[in-house]
C-alpha positions as CSV (number, residue, x, y, z in Angstrom):
1,M,97.6,-184.7,-1.1
2,Y,95.9,-186.1,-4.2
3,I,94.5,-182.6,-5.0
4,N,97.8,-181.0,-4.6
5,R,99.5,-183.6,-6.8
6,Q,96.8,-183.0,-9.5
7,L,97.4,-179.2,-9.3
8,Y,101.1,-179.8,-9.6
9,L,100.7,-182.0,-12.6
10,T,98.3,-179.5,-14.2
11,F,100.7,-176.7,-13.6
12,S,103.6,-178.7,-15.0
13,L,101.7,-179.5,-18.1
14,L,100.7,-175.9,-18.7
15,L,104.3,-174.8,-18.2
16,L,105.6,-177.5,-20.6
17,I,103.0,-176.3,-23.2
18,G,104.1,-172.7,-22.7
19,C,107.7,-173.6,-23.1
20,T,107.1,-175.6,-26.2
21,S,105.1,-172.8,-27.7
22,V,108.0,-170.3,-27.1
23,F,110.6,-172.7,-28.6
24,A,108.3,-173.4,-31.6
25,Q,108.2,-169.7,-32.6
26,K,109.9,-169.0,-35.9
27,Q,112.9,-166.7,-35.9
28,K,111.7,-163.2,-36.7
29,V,113.8,-161.5,-39.4
30,W,113.8,-157.9,-40.7
31,L,115.4,-157.1,-44.1
32,D,116.8,-153.7,-45.0
33,A,117.7,-153.4,-48.7
34,D,118.9,-150.8,-51.2
35,T,116.9,-152.7,-53.8
36,G,117.1,-150.2,-56.5
37,N,120.9,-150.2,-56.6
38,E,121.6,-153.2,-58.8
39,T,120.6,-156.8,-59.6
40,D,121.3,-158.8,-56.5
41,D,118.9,-157.3,-53.9
42,V,115.8,-158.7,-55.7
43,Y,117.3,-162.2,-55.6
44,A,118.1,-161.9,-51.9
45,I,114.6,-160.6,-51.0
46,I,112.7,-163.2,-53.0
47,R,114.9,-166.0,-51.5
48,L,114.3,-164.7,-47.9
49,L,110.5,-164.3,-48.4
50,A,110.3,-167.8,-49.8
51,E,111.9,-169.3,-46.7
52,P,109.3,-171.2,-44.6
53,S,111.4,-171.6,-41.5
54,I,111.5,-167.9,-40.6
55,D,109.1,-165.1,-40.1
56,V,109.9,-162.0,-42.1
57,V,108.4,-159.2,-40.1
58,G,109.7,-156.2,-42.1
59,L,111.2,-155.1,-45.4
60,S,112.5,-151.6,-45.3
61,S,114.0,-149.6,-48.2
62,A,117.5,-148.1,-48.1
63,H,119.1,-145.3,-50.1
64,F,122.1,-145.8,-52.4
65,N,123.4,-142.2,-52.7
66,N,126.8,-142.0,-54.2
67,A,129.1,-139.5,-55.9
68,D,128.3,-140.9,-59.4
69,L,124.7,-139.6,-59.1
70,V,126.0,-136.1,-59.5
71,A,128.7,-136.9,-62.1
72,F,126.9,-139.1,-64.6
73,D,123.6,-139.0,-66.5
74,K,122.6,-142.5,-65.5
75,W,123.0,-145.0,-62.6
76,N,122.4,-148.3,-64.3
77,Q,119.0,-147.8,-66.1
78,Y,117.9,-144.8,-63.9
79,P,118.4,-141.2,-65.0
80,T,120.3,-139.4,-62.2
81,K,118.5,-136.0,-62.6
82,N,116.3,-135.5,-59.5
83,I,116.9,-139.2,-58.6
84,K,115.5,-140.3,-55.2
85,T,117.2,-143.6,-54.6
86,V,115.3,-144.7,-51.5
87,A,112.0,-144.2,-53.5
88,I,113.3,-146.6,-56.2
89,S,114.1,-149.2,-53.5
90,Q,110.7,-148.7,-52.0
91,Q,108.9,-149.2,-55.3
92,L,110.8,-152.4,-56.0
93,N,110.1,-153.7,-52.5
94,E,106.4,-153.3,-53.0
95,E,106.5,-154.9,-56.4
96,I,108.3,-157.9,-55.0
97,L,105.9,-158.2,-52.0
98,R,103.0,-158.0,-54.4
99,A,104.4,-160.7,-56.7
100,M,104.9,-163.0,-53.7
101,G,101.5,-162.3,-52.2
102,K,103.1,-160.8,-49.1
103,L,102.0,-157.1,-49.1
104,S,100.8,-157.6,-45.5
105,I,104.5,-157.6,-44.4
106,P,105.3,-154.1,-43.1
107,H,107.4,-152.3,-45.7
108,P,108.3,-148.8,-44.5
109,L,110.2,-146.2,-46.3
110,G,113.8,-145.7,-45.1
111,A,116.1,-142.7,-44.8
112,D,117.0,-140.7,-48.0
113,R,120.6,-140.0,-46.9
114,Q,123.4,-140.9,-44.5
115,I,123.5,-140.1,-40.8
116,G,125.5,-137.1,-39.7
117,R,127.1,-135.0,-42.3
118,A,129.8,-135.4,-45.0
119,W,132.6,-134.7,-42.4
120,G,131.2,-137.1,-39.8
121,G,128.7,-137.1,-37.0
122,N,126.1,-139.4,-35.4
123,E,122.9,-137.4,-35.9
124,P,120.2,-140.1,-36.7
125,R,118.1,-140.0,-39.8
126,P,114.5,-140.8,-38.6
127,S,112.2,-142.4,-41.0
128,A,109.1,-144.7,-41.2
129,A,111.6,-147.6,-41.2
130,T,113.3,-146.6,-38.0
131,E,109.9,-146.1,-36.3
132,Q,108.5,-149.5,-37.4
133,L,111.8,-151.3,-36.6
134,I,111.8,-150.0,-33.1
135,R,108.1,-150.8,-32.6
136,T,108.7,-154.3,-33.9
137,V,111.6,-154.9,-31.4
138,K,109.4,-153.7,-28.5
139,T,106.7,-156.2,-29.4
140,L,109.1,-159.2,-29.1
141,R,108.3,-161.8,-26.4
142,Q,110.5,-162.3,-23.5
143,G,113.7,-164.0,-24.5
144,E,113.0,-163.4,-28.2
145,K,115.4,-161.6,-30.5
146,L,115.1,-160.0,-33.9
147,D,117.6,-160.7,-36.7
148,V,118.1,-157.7,-38.9
149,I,119.8,-158.2,-42.3
150,C,121.1,-155.1,-44.0
151,L,122.0,-155.3,-47.7
152,G,123.1,-151.7,-48.3
153,A,124.0,-148.5,-46.4
154,L,123.7,-149.0,-42.7
155,T,121.7,-145.7,-42.2
156,N,118.4,-147.2,-41.1
157,I,119.8,-149.6,-38.5
158,A,122.3,-147.1,-37.1
159,S,119.5,-144.5,-36.9
160,A,117.2,-146.9,-35.0
161,I,119.8,-147.5,-32.4
162,L,120.7,-143.8,-32.1
163,I,117.0,-143.0,-31.6
164,D,116.3,-145.8,-29.1
165,S,119.3,-147.7,-27.7
166,T,117.1,-149.9,-25.5
167,I,116.5,-152.1,-28.5
168,L,120.2,-153.2,-28.6
169,P,119.9,-156.3,-26.4
170,R,117.0,-157.6,-28.4
171,V,118.6,-157.4,-31.9
172,R,121.3,-159.3,-33.8
173,W,122.6,-157.3,-36.8
174,F,123.9,-158.9,-40.1
175,A,125.4,-156.8,-42.8
176,L,127.3,-156.9,-46.1
177,G,130.2,-154.5,-46.6
178,A,133.8,-153.6,-46.3
179,K,136.8,-155.7,-47.2
180,Y,138.9,-157.9,-44.8
181,N,142.3,-159.6,-45.3
182,P,142.6,-162.5,-42.8
183,Q,146.3,-162.9,-43.5
184,T,147.1,-159.4,-42.4
185,N,144.0,-158.7,-40.3
186,A,143.6,-155.5,-42.3
187,W,140.3,-153.8,-43.1
188,S,139.3,-151.6,-46.0
189,K,136.3,-149.3,-45.8
190,N,136.7,-148.5,-49.5
191,E,133.5,-150.4,-50.5
192,F,130.2,-149.3,-52.0
193,N,127.8,-150.0,-49.0
194,I,130.2,-148.6,-46.5
195,R,131.0,-145.5,-48.5
196,N,127.3,-144.7,-48.8
197,D,127.2,-144.2,-45.0
198,L,130.7,-144.4,-43.4
199,N,129.3,-142.6,-40.4
200,A,126.8,-145.4,-39.7
201,F,129.4,-148.1,-40.1
202,D,131.9,-146.4,-37.7
203,Y,129.1,-145.9,-35.2
204,L,128.1,-149.6,-35.2
205,L,131.8,-150.7,-34.9
206,N,132.4,-148.2,-32.0
207,N,129.3,-149.3,-30.1
208,Q,130.3,-152.3,-28.0
209,K,126.7,-153.3,-27.4
210,V,126.0,-153.9,-31.1
211,D,125.9,-157.6,-31.9
212,L,127.3,-157.4,-35.5
213,T,128.0,-160.2,-38.0
214,L,129.6,-158.8,-41.1
215,M,130.1,-160.4,-44.5
216,P,133.1,-158.7,-46.1
217,I,132.8,-158.6,-49.9
218,D,135.9,-160.8,-50.2
219,A,133.9,-163.7,-48.7
220,A,131.0,-163.1,-51.1
221,L,133.0,-162.6,-54.2
222,P,133.1,-166.3,-55.4
223,F,129.3,-166.5,-55.2
224,R,128.7,-166.0,-58.9
225,F,125.8,-166.7,-61.2
226,M,125.8,-167.1,-65.0
227,R,123.3,-165.0,-66.9
228,D,122.4,-167.7,-69.4
229,T,121.8,-170.3,-66.6
230,I,119.4,-167.9,-64.9
231,Y,117.6,-167.2,-68.1
232,H,117.3,-170.9,-68.8
233,K,116.1,-172.0,-65.4
234,I,113.6,-169.3,-64.7
235,D,109.9,-170.1,-65.3
236,D,108.6,-167.0,-67.0
237,T,105.0,-168.0,-66.2
238,V,105.7,-167.5,-62.5
239,L,105.7,-163.8,-61.6
240,A,108.2,-164.0,-58.7
241,Q,110.6,-166.0,-60.8
242,R,110.2,-163.7,-63.8
243,L,111.2,-160.7,-61.6
244,L,114.7,-162.3,-61.2
245,K,115.3,-162.6,-64.9
246,Q,113.7,-159.2,-65.6
247,R,116.0,-157.5,-63.0
248,W,119.1,-158.8,-64.7
249,Q,117.8,-157.8,-68.1
250,E,117.0,-154.3,-67.0
251,T,120.1,-153.6,-64.9
252,N,123.0,-155.6,-66.2
253,P,122.1,-157.3,-69.5
254,Q,125.6,-157.1,-70.8
255,D,127.1,-159.1,-67.9
256,K,127.4,-162.8,-68.6
257,I,128.4,-163.5,-65.0
258,R,127.9,-161.6,-61.7
259,T,128.5,-162.0,-58.1
260,L,125.2,-161.8,-56.3
261,W,126.5,-160.2,-53.1
262,D,123.3,-159.8,-51.2
263,L,122.1,-163.2,-52.0
264,A,125.3,-164.6,-50.6
265,L,124.6,-163.0,-47.2
266,V,120.9,-164.2,-47.1
267,E,121.9,-167.8,-48.1
268,A,124.7,-167.9,-45.6
269,Y,122.3,-166.6,-42.9
270,L,119.7,-169.3,-43.8
271,L,122.2,-172.1,-44.1
272,P,124.9,-171.4,-41.4
273,Q,126.2,-174.9,-41.7
274,N,127.5,-173.9,-45.2
275,A,129.4,-170.8,-44.1
276,T,132.4,-170.2,-41.8
277,I,132.3,-167.4,-39.3
278,Q,135.2,-166.1,-37.2
279,D,135.7,-163.6,-34.5
280,V,137.8,-160.7,-35.8
281,S,139.1,-157.5,-34.4
282,T,137.6,-154.2,-35.5
283,P,139.7,-151.8,-37.6
284,P,142.4,-150.0,-35.5
285,E,140.7,-146.6,-35.8
286,N,137.5,-147.9,-34.2
287,T,136.8,-149.1,-30.6
288,K,138.8,-152.2,-30.0
289,R,136.5,-155.2,-29.8
290,L,135.6,-158.4,-31.6
291,I,132.9,-158.8,-34.2
292,K,131.8,-161.8,-36.2
293,A,132.8,-162.0,-39.9
294,Y,132.0,-164.5,-42.6
295,R,135.2,-165.9,-44.0
296,K,134.3,-168.8,-46.4
297,L,131.1,-170.0,-48.1
298,D,130.2,-173.3,-49.6
299,E,129.2,-171.7,-52.9
300,K,127.8,-174.9,-54.5
301,A,125.6,-175.8,-51.5
302,L,124.2,-172.3,-51.3
303,T,123.6,-172.1,-55.0
304,D,121.9,-175.5,-55.0
305,D,119.7,-174.3,-52.2
306,F,118.7,-171.1,-54.1
307,W,117.6,-173.0,-57.1
308,R,115.8,-175.6,-55.0
309,V,113.7,-172.9,-53.4
310,I,113.2,-170.7,-56.4
311,R,112.0,-173.5,-58.7
312,Q,109.3,-174.3,-56.1
313,L,107.7,-170.8,-56.4
314,K,104.3,-170.8,-58.0
315,N,101.8,-168.0,-58.7
């Protein structure tokens, strides 16, 4: 009886240690970003990479193809002739990872265009990003989930699901895009990220197995930063901090104030206590179901958190 009791106690202790180990695991996060598009992606990426409470397991690049690329000579500071938008995002992702000393994080190249065709369709756009994302999901431990944050067109995440739908129960998807009026419950898809791959957005809305939390741009709009404040607070001797100032100078130097949309989503994800999320119905043209949507942010709390973390960055 004594031996059995000893065996029982040993087994219980091992079980407890195992359970503690599982619960101690950091939340794994994958970030998908159209980094070359404008100013805010760089801020969002650096903030997420600097967060000690999570485990960033991937940073993929997204395209930002849009009609202006064939109508104008420049998109921000980039000449549009022969432009490859996903390559610009990829180059910046690698520059950020290098500055943060985190090049060991997988950073695969994403798709160079939307899923389907201009008139619709759900044909996936395979890429190194979809391959690595699927592979990452399949290496998760039992009971573990991957949080995927998408800051641009939804091409890469929609393609990953279309290629291998078995990953769906293991992933929670967070995205920035569209507009939502809570008074009328009316949606508008006339928004930059969504317009860059409307097919992907509709696919995700129509798939009832997709666990989607969306930040409509209405919710992010008040999350604004002053150019002069950023220039003043940044420590130019710290490379990762200098990239923030440099990105504003290169992309939007004339803007004295900007909404940092992508940073709003990352901060709200990291500090859920400072954001309000509601269940809302999908647009009427899509499969009728509920998705989660951010409705209100505590802008001051999220801004204070950003500066608290950024000013701790060192070379």
